C-alpha positions as CSV (number, residue, x, y, z in Angstrom):
1,M,24.3,11.6,75.1
2,A,25.8,15.0,74.7
3,A,29.1,16.3,76.1
4,Y,29.0,19.4,78.3
5,K,32.0,21.3,79.5
6,C,31.8,22.6,83.1
7,Y,34.1,25.4,84.0
8,F,34.4,25.9,87.7
9,L,35.1,29.5,88.6
10,R,37.4,30.5,91.4
11,G,38.7,34.1,91.9
12,V,41.2,35.3,89.3
13,S,42.8,32.0,88.6
14,A,42.0,30.0,85.5
15,P,38.8,27.9,85.8
16,A,39.0,24.2,86.3
17,L,37.4,22.1,83.6
18,Q,35.3,18.9,83.8
19,T,33.4,17.3,81.0
20,I,30.1,15.5,81.8
21,E,27.7,13.6,79.5
22,C,24.0,13.9,79.8
23,D,20.9,13.3,77.7
24,L,19.2,16.6,78.3
25,D,20.3,20.2,79.0
26,G,18.4,20.4,82.2
27,E,20.1,17.2,83.4
28,A,23.5,18.7,82.7
29,I,22.6,21.8,84.7
30,N,21.4,19.8,87.6
31,H,24.5,17.5,87.6
32,A,26.9,20.4,87.2
33,T,25.2,22.2,90.1
34,S,25.7,19.2,92.3
35,L,29.3,19.0,91.3
36,L,29.7,22.7,92.3
37,D,28.1,22.1,95.7
38,A,30.8,19.6,96.4
39,K,33.6,22.1,95.6
40,P,33.8,24.8,98.3
41,E,36.8,26.4,96.8
42,H,34.7,27.5,93.7
43,Y,32.1,30.2,93.7
44,G,30.4,29.3,90.4
45,I,30.2,27.3,87.3
46,E,29.6,27.8,83.6
47,I,28.1,25.0,81.6
48,W,28.8,24.9,77.9
49,K,27.4,22.7,75.1
50,D,29.7,23.1,72.1
51,A,30.0,26.9,71.6
52,L,26.8,27.7,73.5
53,L,26.9,29.0,77.1
54,L,24.0,27.0,78.4
55,A,24.0,28.3,82.0
56,R,26.0,30.1,84.6
57,V,25.5,29.2,88.3
58,V,26.8,31.2,91.2
59,K,26.5,29.8,94.7
60,G,23.7,31.6,96.5
61,A,22.1,33.1,93.3
62,S,19.7,31.9,90.7
63,I,20.7,30.0,87.6
64,E,21.4,32.4,84.7
65,R,20.5,30.9,81.3
66,P,21.6,33.4,78.6
67,H,20.4,31.3,75.7
68,R,17.1,29.6,76.2
69,I,16.3,26.9,73.7
């Protein structure tokens, strides 16, 4: 399993951080998106695997994957 850092975005304040463990990148994105859905105070999330920004998810928008592997 790999560790993924999830940064929950909320206005101008510092993002909240939660680390999750998943086997696959797609699993991590799905899990992080579910976590975001449960946090109405946050508008988006960034999912990082080490130094790689894996995905950025904004509520009501599509998933942005800047670095496709």
